[in-house]
N, C-alpha and C positions, 0 to 999 in steps of 0.2 A: 468473495471478500469485498468489503466496502472500505473505502478510504474515509476515515472519520475525522482525522485531524492532520494537517500538514503545517508545520511551523519551521520555515527555513531560517528564521532568525536564530533559532536555537539548534538548527540542523538535526532535529529529531522528527521522525514521522511515525505515527501510531496507526496501525491497521487493525480493524476488528473483523474477525472471521466468525460468521454466523452459521451455526449448524442448522439444517433445515427445520428441525424441531423447534428451534428458537430458544431452547433451554440452556444450551451451552455456548459460552462466548469466550473467545481468547483474544487477547491483545498482543500484537507483535510490534516490537519497537525496531526502528531502523535509524541508523546514523547516516545523514546525508553528507557526503564528502565530495564537493565539486559536482561533477556530473554522475557520480556513482552512489549507490546505496550499499550500506553494509548491514546485514541482519544482526540484530543484537538479541538473539534468542539462543539460550544455552544449548538447547537440543539440536539446533541447526548448526551446520558447519559454517564458519565465517565465510561469507562470499560477497563479492561485489557484482553489481549489475548496473547497466545503463539506467539512469533515472527514468527517462521517458518510456523505455521499453518495459520497465518494471511496472510503472503505473498502468500501461496498457494491458499487461499480463494480469494484473490484479483485477482490473475492470472486466476484461473479456473472459476470465476464467470463472466468473460468477455463474453458478448453475442455471440461474434464470436468464442469463445473457441480457440483463437489463442494465442500462446506463442512465442514471438520473442526471438532472441538469447540473448539479454541483460537480459530479465526477467529470462530465463533459467539459465544464469550465476549467477544472484543474488540468485536464489533459491538454486543452487548447493553450493554456498559459505556458505549459512546459515546452510546447513545440515551437 
């Protein structure tokens, strides 16, 4: 998964999940509530996670295990 947009002013984060073929893309929206994220996906159960832990999970669960400069910068700003 790649973080493509984080806007804490409006407390919404959008994450794009890229399938290895590159043909299928899914956007997942999150509501940021203080230090927690709530998934705004109808298929997923409503859940809250620690914001920093979730960012790390998104980055390090990427199949290629690559972290680009923008993702590193976002993670460093959150810590």
